[in-house]
MIMITI-20031 format. One line per 8 residues: number of its first residue (from 1); for each residue x, y, z of N, C-alpha, C. Coordinates in Angstrom, 2 decimals. Example, Ala and Ser with C-alpha at 12.3 -4.5 7.8 and 13.67 -1.06 7.14 Angstrom:
! residues 2
1) 13.19:-5.69:7.80:12.30:-4.50:7.80:13.20:-3.30:7.80; 12.85:-2.25:7.08:13.67:-1.06:7.14:12.90:0.03:7.87
! end
This chain:
! residues 214
1) -3.44:-13.66:30.78:-4.01:-13.30:29.48:-3.23:-13.97:28.36; -3.91:-14.16:27.24:-3.34:-14.96:26.16:-2.02:-14.43:25.66; -1.88:-13.12:25.53:-0.67:-12.57:24.95:0.14:-11.78:25.95; -0.08:-12.02:27.25:0.65:-11.26:28.26:2.14:-11.43:28.07; 2.87:-10.34:28.15:4.31:-10.37:27.96:4.73:-10.07:26.54; 3.78:-10.00:25.61:4.10:-9.73:24.21:4.11:-8.23:23.94; 4.89:-7.83:22.96:4.96:-6.44:22.51:4.20:-6.31:21.20; 3.32:-5.32:21.13:2.56:-5.05:19.91:3.43:-4.23:18.98
9) 3.87:-4.84:17.89:4.74:-4.16:16.94:3.92:-3.43:15.87; 3.12:-4.18:15.14:2.30:-3.58:14.08:0.84:-3.93:14.31; -0.02:-2.97:14.01:-1.46:-3.20:14.05:-2.05:-2.26:13.00; -2.48:-2.83:11.87:-2.99:-1.98:10.80:-4.24:-2.58:10.18; -5.29:-1.79:10.11:-6.59:-2.19:9.58:-6.72:-1.65:8.16; -7.05:-2.52:7.21:-7.27:-2.13:5.83:-8.77:-2.22:5.56; -9.39:-1.10:5.24:-10.84:-1.09:5.11:-11.34:-1.84:3.89; -10.53:-1.93:2.84:-10.94:-2.60:1.61:-9.70:-3.09:0.87
17) -9.48:-4.39:0.85:-8.32:-4.94:0.15:-8.45:-4.65:-1.34; -7.41:-4.09:-1.93:-7.40:-3.82:-3.35:-7.11:-5.11:-4.14; -7.54:-5.18:-5.38:-7.45:-6.44:-6.12:-6.07:-7.07:-6.18; -5.04:-6.27:-6.44:-3.70:-6.85:-6.55:-3.16:-7.28:-5.19; -3.46:-6.51:-4.15:-3.02:-6.90:-2.81:-3.71:-8.19:-2.39; -5.02:-8.29:-2.65:-5.74:-9.52:-2.32:-5.17:-10.71:-3.09; -4.88:-10.52:-4.38:-4.34:-11.60:-5.19:-2.96:-12.02:-4.70; -2.14:-11.06:-4.28:-0.81:-11.39:-3.77:-0.92:-12.20:-2.49
25) -1.84:-11.82:-1.59:-2.03:-12.60:-0.37:-2.42:-14.03:-0.71; -3.32:-14.20:-1.68:-3.75:-15.54:-2.09:-2.60:-16.35:-2.65; -1.69:-15.70:-3.35:-0.55:-16.39:-3.95:0.41:-16.92:-2.88; 0.51:-16.23:-1.77:1.54:-16.56:-0.78:0.99:-17.19:0.50; -0.32:-17.11:0.74:-0.84:-17.57:2.03:-1.16:-19.05:2.02; -1.33:-19.62:3.20:-1.69:-21.03:3.36:-3.05:-21.19:4.02; -3.73:-20.08:4.26:-5.01:-20.13:4.95:-6.17:-19.85:4.02; -7.12:-19.07:4.53:-8.35:-18.76:3.81:-8.13:-17.57:2.90
33) -8.44:-17.75:1.62:-8.17:-16.72:0.62:-9.11:-15.52:0.79; -8.57:-14.30:0.82:-9.41:-13.10:0.79:-9.76:-12.75:-0.66; -10.84:-12.01:-0.84:-11.20:-11.49:-2.15:-11.16:-9.97:-2.09; -11.07:-9.31:-3.25:-11.04:-7.84:-3.24:-12.26:-7.25:-2.53; -12.01:-6.20:-1.77:-13.08:-5.49:-1.10:-13.31:-5.87:0.35; -12.75:-6.99:0.80:-12.95:-7.37:2.19:-12.08:-6.50:3.10; -12.48:-6.39:4.36:-11.66:-5.70:5.35:-10.59:-6.67:5.85; -9.44:-6.13:6.20:-8.30:-6.96:6.59:-7.55:-6.32:7.75
41) -6.98:-7.17:8.58:-6.18:-6.71:9.73:-4.86:-7.44:9.73; -3.77:-6.68:9.83:-2.43:-7.24:9.99:-1.93:-6.89:11.39; -1.50:-7.92:12.12:-0.96:-7.73:13.47:0.39:-8.42:13.55; 1.36:-7.73:14.12:2.71:-8.28:14.30:3.12:-8.07:15.74; 3.68:-9.11:16.36:4.05:-9.04:17.77:5.43:-9.66:17.99; 5.94:-9.46:19.17:7.13:-10.17:19.65:6.85:-10.61:21.09; 7.24:-11.83:21.49:7.90:-12.87:20.69:6.94:-13.56:19.73; 7.50:-14.28:18.76:6.71:-14.80:17.66:5.67:-15.83:18.05
49) 5.99:-16.77:18.92:5.08:-17.87:19.21:3.78:-17.43:19.86; 3.78:-16.26:20.50:2.57:-15.77:21.15:1.46:-15.46:20.16; 1.79:-15.38:18.87:0.78:-15.05:17.88:-0.30:-16.13:17.80; 0.04:-17.38:18.14:-0.95:-18.46:18.10:-2.09:-18.21:19.08; -1.75:-17.81:20.30:-2.79:-17.57:21.29:-3.64:-16.35:20.94; -3.03:-15.38:20.30:-3.79:-14.20:19.90:-4.75:-14.52:18.76; -4.31:-15.34:17.82:-5.22:-15.77:16.76:-6.37:-16.58:17.36; -6.06:-17.44:18.31:-7.09:-18.23:18.96:-8.13:-17.34:19.64
57) -7.68:-16.30:20.30:-8.61:-15.38:20.97:-9.54:-14.71:19.98; -9.00:-14.33:18.80:-9.82:-13.68:17.78:-10.80:-14.65:17.14; -10.37:-15.87:16.84:-11.23:-16.83:16.14:-12.34:-17.37:17.04; -12.09:-17.43:18.34:-13.12:-17.93:19.25:-14.29:-16.94:19.40; -14.04:-15.65:19.15:-15.06:-14.63:19.42:-15.64:-13.99:18.16; -15.05:-14.25:16.99:-15.52:-13.59:15.76:-15.54:-14.59:14.60; -16.07:-14.12:13.48:-16.11:-14.93:12.26:-14.97:-14.56:11.30; -14.02:-13.78:11.76:-12.88:-13.40:10.92:-12.12:-14.64:10.48
65) -11.57:-14.59:9.27:-10.86:-15.73:8.70:-9.38:-15.40:8.54; -8.50:-16.32:8.90:-7.05:-16.08:8.77:-6.53:-16.50:7.41; -5.76:-15.63:6.77:-5.07:-15.99:5.53:-3.62:-16.37:5.81; -2.97:-15.60:6.67:-1.53:-15.76:6.86:-1.19:-15.83:8.34; -0.34:-16.78:8.69:0.24:-16.89:10.02:1.72:-17.19:9.84; 2.56:-16.28:10.31:4.01:-16.43:10.17:4.63:-16.35:11.55; 5.43:-17.34:11.90:6.18:-17.32:13.16:7.66:-17.38:12.81; 8.37:-16.30:13.11:9.81:-16.26:12.89:10.53:-16.34:14.22
73) 11.84:-16.24:14.15:12.65:-16.33:15.37:12.25:-15.27:16.39; 12.04:-14.05:15.91:11.76:-12.95:16.83:10.31:-12.48:16.80; 9.65:-12.54:15.63:8.35:-11.91:15.47:7.30:-12.90:14.96; 6.06:-12.62:15.30:4.93:-13.36:14.75:3.99:-12.39:14.07; 3.40:-12.81:12.94:2.49:-11.94:12.19:1.28:-12.74:11.73; 0.10:-12.11:11.79:-1.10:-12.75:11.27:-1.91:-11.74:10.48; -2.68:-12.29:9.53:-3.66:-11.51:8.78:-5.02:-12.16:8.98; -6.03:-11.32:9.28:-7.41:-11.77:9.41:-8.28:-10.91:8.50
81) -9.32:-11.50:7.92:-10.18:-10.73:7.03:-11.62:-11.23:7.10; -12.54:-10.38:6.63:-13.95:-10.75:6.54:-14.65:-9.69:5.73; -15.76:-10.06:5.08:-16.48:-9.05:4.31:-17.29:-8.11:5.18; -17.46:-8.46:6.46:-18.08:-7.57:7.44:-16.96:-6.87:8.22; -16.82:-5.56:8.00:-15.74:-4.82:8.67:-15.83:-4.94:10.19; -17.06:-5.00:10.69:-17.24:-5.10:12.14:-16.61:-6.35:12.73; -16.64:-7.46:11.98:-16.02:-8.69:12.47:-14.51:-8.53:12.58; -13.91:-7.84:11.62:-12.46:-7.64:11.64:-12.07:-6.68:12.76
89) -12.85:-5.62:12.92:-12.57:-4.68:14.01:-12.68:-5.38:15.36; -13.71:-6.21:15.52:-13.88:-6.93:16.79:-12.75:-7.93:17.00; -12.30:-8.59:15.93:-11.16:-9.50:16.05:-9.94:-8.76:16.58; -9.72:-7.56:16.07:-8.62:-6.74:16.55:-8.78:-6.37:18.01; -10.01:-6.05:18.39:-10.26:-5.71:19.80:-9.97:-6.90:20.72; -10.33:-8.10:20.26:-10.06:-9.30:21.06:-8.56:-9.53:21.21; -7.81:-9.27:20.15:-6.35:-9.41:20.22:-5.75:-8.40:21.19; -6.18:-7.15:21.08:-5.66:-6.13:21.99:-6.00:-6.45:23.44
97) -7.23:-6.93:23.67:-7.63:-7.27:25.04:-6.80:-8.43:25.57; -6.55:-9.42:24.73:-5.75:-10.57:25.17:-4.32:-10.17:25.52; -3.83:-9.14:24.83:-2.47:-8.65:25.11:-2.42:-7.69:26.28; -3.58:-7.12:26.62:-3.59:-6.05:27.61:-3.06:-4.76:27.05; -3.25:-4.57:25.73:-2.74:-3.39:25.04:-3.88:-2.51:24.53; -3.53:-1.29:24.17:-4.40:-0.39:23.44:-3.77:-0.15:22.07; -4.57:0.37:21.16:-4.06:0.66:19.82:-2.86:1.59:19.88; -2.88:2.51:20.83:-1.81:3.50:20.96:-0.47:2.88:21.35
105) -0.49:1.62:21.76:0.74:0.95:22.17:1.53:0.38:20.99; 0.95:0.38:19.80:1.68:-0.15:18.64:2.88:0.75:18.33; 3.86:0.18:17.63:5.04:0.94:17.26:4.75:1.74:16.00; 5.13:2.98:16.02:4.97:3.83:14.85:5.95:3.39:13.77; 5.49:3.23:12.52:6.42:2.75:11.47:7.50:3.75:11.12; 8.61:3.20:10.71:9.74:4.01:10.24:10.09:3.56:8.83; 10.16:4.49:7.89:10.59:4.16:6.54:12.11:4.03:6.54; 12.58:2.84:6.19:14.01:2.55:6.20:14.65:2.94:4.88
113) 13.95:2.66:3.78:14.43:3.09:2.46:13.24:3.37:1.57; 13.44:4.27:0.62:12.36:4.75:-0.24:13.02:5.20:-1.55; 12.95:4.36:-2.58:13.73:4.59:-3.80:12.86:4.43:-5.04; 13.07:5.31:-6.02:12.45:5.16:-7.33:13.56:4.99:-8.36; 13.49:3.92:-9.12:14.41:3.68:-10.22:13.63:3.89:-11.51; 14.05:4.83:-12.30:13.32:5.19:-13.51:13.91:4.47:-14.72; 13.03:4.04:-15.63:13.43:3.35:-16.86:14.36:2.19:-16.54; 13.84:1.21:-15.86:14.66:0.09:-15.40:15.26:-0.66:-16.59
121) 16.48:-1.12:-16.40:17.21:-1.83:-17.45:16.66:-3.26:-17.61; 16.75:-3.81:-18.82:16.18:-5.15:-19.07:16.72:-6.24:-18.15; 18.03:-6.27:-17.91:18.59:-7.33:-17.07:18.17:-7.18:-15.61; 18.02:-5.93:-15.17:17.54:-5.69:-13.81:16.10:-6.17:-13.68; 15.26:-5.84:-14.68:13.87:-6.28:-14.67:13.79:-7.81:-14.65; 14.65:-8.47:-15.40:14.64:-9.93:-15.48:14.90:-10.56:-14.11; 15.87:-10.03:-13.39:16.20:-10.59:-12.08:15.05:-10.41:-11.10; 14.44:-9.24:-11.09:13.30:-9.01:-10.20:12.15:-9.94:-10.55
129) 11.90:-10.12:-11.85:10.79:-10.98:-12.27:10.98:-12.44:-11.86; 12.22:-12.86:-11.69:12.49:-14.24:-11.29:12.17:-14.49:-9.82; 12.12:-13.44:-9.00:11.95:-13.63:-7.56:10.63:-13.08:-7.04; 9.79:-12.49:-7.91:8.57:-11.85:-7.44:7.42:-12.85:-7.35; 6.38:-12.51:-6.53:5.16:-13.30:-6.42:3.96:-12.58:-7.03; 4.17:-11.36:-7.50:3.09:-10.59:-8.09:3.29:-10.39:-9.58; 2.97:-9.20:-10.07:3.09:-8.89:-11.48:4.55:-8.75:-11.90; 4.80:-8.87:-13.20:6.16:-8.69:-13.72:6.40:-7.22:-14.04
137) 7.62:-6.80:-13.85:8.03:-5.46:-14.28:8.66:-5.59:-15.66; 8.34:-4.66:-16.54:8.85:-4.67:-17.90:9.99:-3.66:-18.04; 10.99:-3.97:-18.88:12.07:-3.00:-19.11:11.50:-1.65:-19.53; 12.10:-0.58:-18.99:11.66:0.77:-19.31:10.65:1.34:-18.34; 9.98:0.48:-17.55:9.06:0.98:-16.54:9.85:1.53:-15.36; 9.15:2.29:-14.52:9.76:2.77:-13.29:9.45:1.78:-12.16; 10.38:1.70:-11.22:10.26:0.78:-10.09:10.34:1.57:-8.79; 9.38:1.34:-7.90:9.40:1.94:-6.57:9.68:0.85:-5.56
145) 10.67:1.09:-4.71:11.05:0.15:-3.66:10.94:0.86:-2.32; 10.25:0.21:-1.38:10.13:0.78:-0.02:10.43:-0.32:0.99; 11.13:0.06:2.06:11.34:-0.79:3.23:10.84:-0.04:4.45; 10.21:-0.78:5.38:9.79:-0.14:6.63:9.93:-1.12:7.77; 9.92:-0.60:8.96:9.86:-1.41:10.17:8.92:-0.74:11.17; 8.15:-1.54:11.90:7.92:-2.97:11.78:7.35:-3.37:10.41; 7.51:-4.64:10.08:7.29:-5.09:8.71:5.85:-5.06:8.24; 4.89:-5.41:9.10:3.52:-5.62:8.65:2.86:-4.35:8.12
153) 3.39:-3.18:8.46:2.81:-1.94:7.96:2.95:-1.80:6.45; 3.84:-2.59:5.84:4.03:-2.47:4.40:2.76:-2.89:3.65; 1.90:-3.69:4.29:0.63:-4.06:3.66:-0.24:-2.83:3.45; -0.26:-1.93:4.43:-1.02:-0.69:4.29:-0.44:0.16:3.17; 0.88:0.26:3.11:1.53:1.04:2.06:1.15:0.51:0.68; 1.17:-0.82:0.52:0.82:-1.43:-0.76:-0.63:-1.16:-1.12; -1.52:-1.31:-0.14:-2.95:-1.14:-0.40:-3.29:0.30:-0.78; -2.71:1.25:-0.08:-2.99:2.66:-0.37:-2.36:3.09:-1.69
161) -1.21:2.54:-2.03:-0.59:2.85:-3.32:-1.46:2.36:-4.47; -2.02:1.15:-4.32:-2.88:0.62:-5.37:-4.17:1.41:-5.50; -4.69:1.92:-4.38:-5.87:2.79:-4.44:-5.59:4.06:-5.23; -4.39:4.58:-5.09:-4.08:5.92:-5.60:-3.62:5.94:-7.04; -3.07:4.84:-7.55:-2.41:4.90:-8.86:-2.60:3.61:-9.63; -2.49:3.72:-10.94:-2.57:2.57:-11.85:-1.17:1.98:-11.98; -0.87:1.06:-11.07:0.47:0.47:-11.01:0.36:-1.05:-10.97; 1.50:-1.72:-11.08:1.58:-3.16:-10.91:2.22:-3.46:-9.56
169) 1.56:-4.32:-8.80:2.16:-4.79:-7.55:3.08:-5.96:-7.88; 4.37:-5.71:-7.80:5.36:-6.73:-8.13:5.55:-7.70:-6.97; 5.66:-7.15:-5.76:5.86:-7.99:-4.58:5.73:-7.16:-3.32; 5.31:-7.79:-2.22:5.45:-7.17:-0.91:5.57:-8.25:0.14; 6.36:-7.96:1.16:6.64:-8.91:2.24:6.32:-8.25:3.58; 5.22:-8.67:4.25:4.80:-7.99:5.48:5.29:-8.66:6.76; 6.38:-9.37:6.71:6.90:-10.01:7.92:8.43:-10.02:7.86; 9.05:-10.27:9.01:10.51:-10.28:9.09:11.03:-9.00:9.73
177) 12.32:-8.78:9.60:12.94:-7.60:10.19:12.43:-6.32:9.54; 12.22:-6.36:8.22:11.72:-5.20:7.48:10.61:-5.64:6.53; 9.62:-4.78:6.36:8.64:-5.00:5.31:9.15:-4.41:4.02; 8.90:-5.10:2.90:9.43:-4.65:1.61:8.32:-4.60:0.57; 8.36:-3.56:-0.26:7.36:-3.35:-1.29:8.03:-3.01:-2.61; 7.57:-3.64:-3.69:8.03:-3.36:-5.05:6.82:-3.04:-5.91; 6.81:-1.87:-6.53:5.74:-1.45:-7.43:6.35:-1.05:-8.77; 5.63:-1.32:-9.86:6.10:-0.96:-11.19:5.00:-0.20:-11.93
185) 5.42:0.65:-12.87:4.45:1.39:-13.67:5.12:2.52:-14.41; 4.29:3.37:-14.97:4.82:4.55:-15.65:5.44:5.50:-14.62; 6.29:6.37:-15.11:6.96:7.31:-14.20:5.97:8.14:-13.41; 4.93:8.64:-14.07:3.95:9.49:-13.39:3.17:8.70:-12.34; 2.74:7.49:-12.69:1.96:6.68:-11.75:2.79:6.22:-10.56; 4.06:5.92:-10.79:4.92:5.52:-9.68:5.14:6.67:-8.72; 5.25:7.88:-9.24:5.38:9.04:-8.35:4.15:9.18:-7.46; 2.96:8.97:-8.03:1.72:9.06:-7.26:1.66:7.94:-6.22
193) 2.01:6.73:-6.65:1.96:5.59:-5.74:2.95:5.74:-4.59; 4.15:6.22:-4.89:5.16:6.41:-3.85:4.69:7.42:-2.81; 4.06:8.50:-3.27:3.56:9.51:-2.35:2.45:8.94:-1.46; 1.57:8.12:-2.05:0.47:7.54:-1.28:0.99:6.54:-0.25; 1.96:5.72:-0.63:2.52:4.74:0.30:3.21:5.44:1.47; 3.96:6.48:1.17:4.68:7.21:2.22:3.70:7.91:3.15; 2.68:8.54:2.59:1.69:9.24:3.41:0.94:8.28:4.31; 0.66:7.06:3.81:-0.05:6.07:4.62:0.74:5.71:5.87
201) 2.03:5.51:5.72:2.86:5.16:6.87:3.04:6.34:7.81; 3.19:7.52:7.24:3.36:8.71:8.08:2.11:9.01:8.89; 0.96:8.54:8.45:-0.30:8.81:9.14:-0.58:7.88:10.31; 0.24:6.86:10.52:0.02:5.90:11.61:0.61:6.44:12.90; -0.19:6.44:13.94:0.27:6.88:15.25:0.77:5.69:16.05; 1.58:5.96:17.04:2.10:4.90:17.89:3.30:5.38:18.67; 3.92:4.44:19.36:5.09:4.78:20.16:6.33:4.61:19.32; 7.38:5.31:19.67:8.63:5.25:18.91:9.48:4.07:19.37
209) 10.31:3.59:18.47:11.32:2.60:18.83:10.74:1.24:19.15; 11.19:0.66:20.25:10.88:-0.73:20.55:9.54:-0.98:21.16; 8.69:0.03:21.28:7.35:-0.19:21.81:7.35:-0.34:23.31; 6.23:-0.88:23.84:6.06:-1.02:25.28:6.18:-2.48:25.69; 7.19:-2.80:26.42:7.35:-4.17:26.91:6.41:-4.37:28.10; 5.64:-5.44:28.00:4.65:-5.71:29.04:5.28:-6.48:30.19
! end
């Protein structure tokens, strides 16, 4: 099988990409740009190079389009999207079948850090703005920072936070050792967004720790 021997780390389906999340993907991806409202799937596996065969299995059987393909030393991550949710769901099914996995085999996310900084200082805001790929944070706004593992689940946290609150998506990184999310906004909106992001990750089922080695 295409992905035999690989471990399913993250598998998260987003029913409707929110505008800022879609724009951030477009800013950072090298593939096909998603637009707001499309369905999206993030899959992360180990070892990293096996992600190529899994993408191939999905693209041969569906019309899903890839925005992002990342191969790191240890992990591989891909994003697929389409305006037909059924195409994205089927792409995910093809990936799971190629791996010989079920959805229940994915690793349950763990929140590594979860911090709110209120009334951010001007110099702190300046440094963040120099390294972000999304919106800028302004001095005096509140900043929410979240880290999780496996990394790709941070995309779900970002998408659900944007659904729930009027915030700015400063940055998110859905690959690597940890997924990272930065959100900015008023104190009240950041509290709402932080709760939504945390609840989204807590709602994902899966196995604990290192997953199931095939």
